[in-house]
C-alpha positions in Angstrom: 106.9 108.0 98.5 104.2 105.5 99.0 104.3 101.7 97.6 101.1 100.0 96.3 101.4 95.7 96.7 103.9 96.0 99.5 103.3 93.0 101.0 104.1 91.3 97.9 107.7 89.6 96.8 108.5 92.6 94.7 106.9 95.1 97.1 108.5 94.1 99.9 112.6 94.3 98.4 111.6 98.2 96.6 109.8 99.2 100.8 113.1 97.9 102.1 115.3 99.5 99.7 113.8 103.0 100.0 114.0 102.3 103.8 118.1 102.1 103.7 117.9 104.7 101.4 116.6 107.3 103.9 113.1 107.4 102.6 110.0 107.8 104.1 107.7 104.9 103.1 103.9 104.8 103.4 102.7 100.3 102.5 99.6 99.9 100.6 98.5 96.6 100.5 94.9 94.7 100.5 96.1 93.1 103.6 99.1 92.8 105.9 100.8 89.6 107.5 101.9 89.8 111.0 105.5 88.5 110.1 105.8 90.4 106.5 106.1 93.2 108.7 108.7 92.3 111.1 111.0 91.8 108.3 110.7 95.4 107.1 112.3 98.5 109.2 109.9 99.8 111.6 110.2 103.5 110.1 107.9 102.0 107.5 104.3 102.8 108.1 102.0 100.5 106.8 98.4 101.3 105.1 95.4 98.3 104.4 94.3 100.1 101.4 92.1 98.3 98.5 92.4 99.7 95.5 89.2 98.6 94.4 87.5 101.2 97.1 88.3 104.7 94.9 86.6 106.7 98.0 88.7 104.8 100.3 91.9 105.2 98.1 91.1 108.7 97.1 91.1 109.9 101.3 94.4 108.2 102.2 96.0 109.9 98.7 95.1 113.3 100.3 96.0 112.6 103.4 99.6 111.1 102.2 100.4 113.4 99.6 103.0 111.0 98.6 105.5 113.1 95.6 106.7 110.0 94.3 103.8 106.5 93.9 105.3 103.0 92.6 102.5 100.6 91.7 103.2 97.8 92.5 99.5 95.9 93.3 98.0 94.0 91.0 97.1 90.5 89.8 99.7 87.8 88.2 98.2 85.3 86.5 100.4 83.4 84.3 97.2 81.5 82.8 95.5 81.2 79.4 92.0 80.3 80.9 89.4 83.1 79.9 88.0 82.7 83.2 91.0 84.9 84.5 89.4 87.5 82.7 87.2 89.7 85.3 89.4 88.9 87.8 93.0 90.4 86.4 90.7 94.0 84.6 89.0 94.6 88.2 92.8 94.0 89.9 95.1 95.8 87.1 93.3 97.6 85.6 90.2 98.9 87.5 92.5 99.0 90.1 95.0 101.1 88.4 92.5 103.7 87.0 91.0 104.2 90.4 94.7 105.2 91.7 95.1 107.2 89.1 92.1 108.5 90.0 93.2 109.6 93.4 95.9 111.0 92.8 96.0 114.7 92.6 98.7 116.5 89.5 100.7 118.9 91.8 102.0 117.4 95.1 102.6 113.8 92.7 105.6 114.1 90.6 106.2 110.5 89.0 103.8 107.3 89.0 106.2 104.5 88.9 104.1 101.3 86.9 105.8 98.5 87.3 103.9 96.5 84.0 105.8 93.1 82.0 107.4 92.3 79.0 104.6 89.8 78.6 102.3 92.1 76.6 105.1 92.1 73.7 103.4 88.5 73.0 104.3 87.1 69.9 106.4 89.8 68.7 110.5 89.3 67.1 112.9 89.1 70.0 114.1 90.8 71.7 111.5 93.1 71.8 111.9 96.7 71.9 109.4 99.3 73.7 108.4 100.7 69.9 106.9 97.2 69.0 103.1 96.5 69.0 102.2 94.7 72.2 100.3 91.3 71.2 99.0 90.0 74.6 98.8 86.1 74.9 96.7 85.7 77.9 94.4 87.5 80.0 97.0 88.7 82.7 98.3 90.9 79.8 95.3 91.8 78.2 94.5 94.0 81.4 98.2 95.1 82.1 97.8 96.8 78.8 94.7 98.3 79.6 96.7 99.6 82.8 99.5 100.9 81.0 96.9 102.8 78.5 95.4 104.4 81.4 98.5 105.8 82.7 99.2 107.0 79.4 95.6 109.2 80.0 96.2 110.3 83.1 100.1 111.4 82.2 98.6 113.6 78.8 95.4 115.2 79.7 95.5 114.7 84.1 99.0 116.3 84.5 100.0 112.7 86.7 103.9 112.1 86.0 103.9 108.7 84.7 106.5 106.5 83.8 106.1 102.6 82.7 108.3 99.8 83.1 108.3 96.4 81.6 110.0 93.8 83.0 111.1 90.4 82.5 110.6 87.1 84.7 111.8 88.5 88.4 112.9 85.9 90.3 114.8 85.6 93.6 114.9 84.6 97.9 111.6 84.7 99.3 109.6 84.2 96.2 106.4 82.4 95.9 106.3 78.6 95.6 103.8 78.7 92.4 106.5 80.0 90.7 108.8 78.1 88.4 112.7 78.5 90.5 111.6 78.9 94.1 108.9 75.7 92.9 111.9 73.8 91.1 114.5 74.8 94.0 113.0 73.4 96.8 112.1 70.0 94.4 115.4 69.7 93.9 116.8 70.2 97.6 114.2 68.0 98.8 114.1 65.5 96.0 110.5 66.5 95.2 109.0 65.7 92.3 108.2 68.4 90.0 106.4 68.2 86.6 107.4 70.8 84.1 107.0 71.5 80.2 109.7 69.9 77.4 111.2 73.4 79.0 112.3 74.5 75.5 110.8 78.1 75.7 113.6 80.0 75.7 113.1 83.5 78.6 114.7 86.6 80.6 115.4 86.2 84.5 115.8 89.2 85.8 117.3 89.4 89.3 115.1 91.0 92.1 117.5 92.6 93.2 118.3 94.4 89.9 114.0 95.0 89.1 114.5 97.2 92.3 117.1 99.2 91.0 115.9 100.3 87.8 112.3 100.9 89.5 114.3 102.9 91.9 116.0 104.4 88.9 112.6 105.8 86.9 111.4 107.8 89.3 113.4 110.4 87.9 112.3 113.6 84.9 113.7 112.4 82.4 111.7 109.0 83.0 108.5 110.6 82.7 106.2 109.7 79.5 108.6 106.7 78.9 107.6 102.7 78.4 111.9 100.9 79.4 112.2 97.7 79.5 113.6 95.7 82.3 115.5 92.5 81.5 118.1 90.7 83.0 122.0 89.4 81.4 121.0 86.2 80.3 118.7 84.7 78.3 118.3 80.6 78.5 115.8 78.1 77.9 113.5 77.0 80.6 115.6 74.0 80.6 118.7 75.2 80.8 117.9 77.0 84.4 116.4 74.0 85.4 119.6 71.9 84.9 121.1 74.9 86.3 119.6 74.5 89.7 120.8 70.7 89.7 124.3 71.7 89.2 124.1 74.2 92.2 122.1 72.0 94.7 124.2 69.0 93.6 121.8 67.0 93.7 120.7 64.0 91.5 117.5 65.7 91.7 115.3 65.5 87.7 112.6 67.0 86.5 109.8 65.6 84.9 109.9 67.3 81.4 107.9 66.2 79.2 104.3 65.6 82.3 103.2 69.1 81.3 102.2 70.9 78.5 103.1 74.1 77.5 100.5 76.9 78.4 98.2 77.7 74.6 99.5 80.5 72.6 102.9 81.2 74.7 106.1 82.4 72.2 108.7 80.1 72.1 111.1 83.7 73.3 111.1 86.4 75.2 113.1 88.4 75.6 113.8 92.3 75.2 116.1 95.2 75.1 117.1 97.2 77.6 119.0 99.6 75.5 116.6 102.3 76.2 116.5 102.0 80.5 120.4 101.9 79.5 120.6 105.3 78.0 117.5 107.0 80.1 118.2 105.5 83.7 122.1 104.7 83.3 120.7 100.7 84.3 121.7 97.1 83.2 121.4 94.1 85.3 124.6 93.7 87.3 123.6 89.6 88.6 124.1 86.6 86.2 121.2 83.9 86.1 123.8 81.8 88.3 124.9 84.5 90.9 120.9 85.0 90.9 120.1 81.1 91.3 122.6 80.3 94.0 122.1 83.3 96.1 118.4 81.7 95.9 119.8 78.2 96.9 121.7 79.5 99.5 118.4 81.7 100.9 116.6 78.0 100.7 118.8 76.5 102.9 120.4 79.1 105.4 118.6 78.8 108.3 115.7 82.0 108.5 114.7 80.8 104.9 114.2 77.6 105.6 112.2 75.0 102.6 108.9 75.6 104.0 109.1 79.1 103.9 107.5 81.6 100.7 106.5 84.9 100.7 
C-alpha cells in the first residue's frame, strides 16, 4: 500500500493504522521531518516524492507497484484569497493528475482520494453526494478538479478510484493554525484568541473515525463512488469553543467578533453519511465531546506538550 501526504496530520494516523493492521506501507511525502519518522513503526518505508515531478513519481510507482493507493497529499487553504488559486490547483489538481498518470491499470486495485465537503458550498445541508458542487474557495475548486480527474481516469484508463468527501477533521497532533488546536492551546495557556462571532455551524470528524472510513473505502463496493464522511455532531463554532472552555476548566474566553467571517462562507455545513453506512458499514463512533477531551488530554500529556504541533 502507498500513502501520499504520509507525513501530514491525517496521513501520519493512517500509516500507523495500516502498519498495525499488518500492511506493507510505503509512505510518500515531499519531505519527512526526522521527528515524524521516529513516531511511526520502523516497518514503514519512507520515500521522498514530489507529485509535481511526474517523471520521478512514475519511476517510483513502477518500482513500488502498490495495489492500493491512499491519496492524501495536497494543499489545504481555507482562505478566500484568489491569489491562492495557482498553488491550490498545482498542488491538488496537477498533483492528482500526475499521480493518476503514474499508475497503470492492472496492478493498482484501488485509489482512495480524500476530498472535502467544502465542495458543496452553499448547497442545502445536510449535504448529499448527488447534489451539484458549489465550491466557495480556490481550495474547494482545486478539489473539485482533482475529483473530476479521478472520475476521468476511472472511466477511461482503468484506474479504480474512490472519492471521499471529509468533513472538518480534528484530533491530537493537528497543526496549530486550525481552530480546535489553536483554541485548546489558548485555553490552557490563557492566550488571546481572536475569532468570528461563531454562529457558523459545522460538522467535525474525529481523526480516528476519518481513518476508519478511509481504510474501509479501499473495497470493491466503493469503486467509482463518491462518499461523504462526517462526524456525529453538528454544532456552531461558538459551541465548540464553549465546550473546550468547559473541558479545560479555565476561565478563558476567546475574543468573539474580533475577526470577520470569510467571504462566501456557508452558514451551515453538514453532510449525510447514509451512503457510507450502506456501502462501507461506517459511521462515526466519536462524539465531539469525546474527541475534544482526547485532544485536550494529548496537549496536556508529557508526550504532546503545549509547544508541540504537527
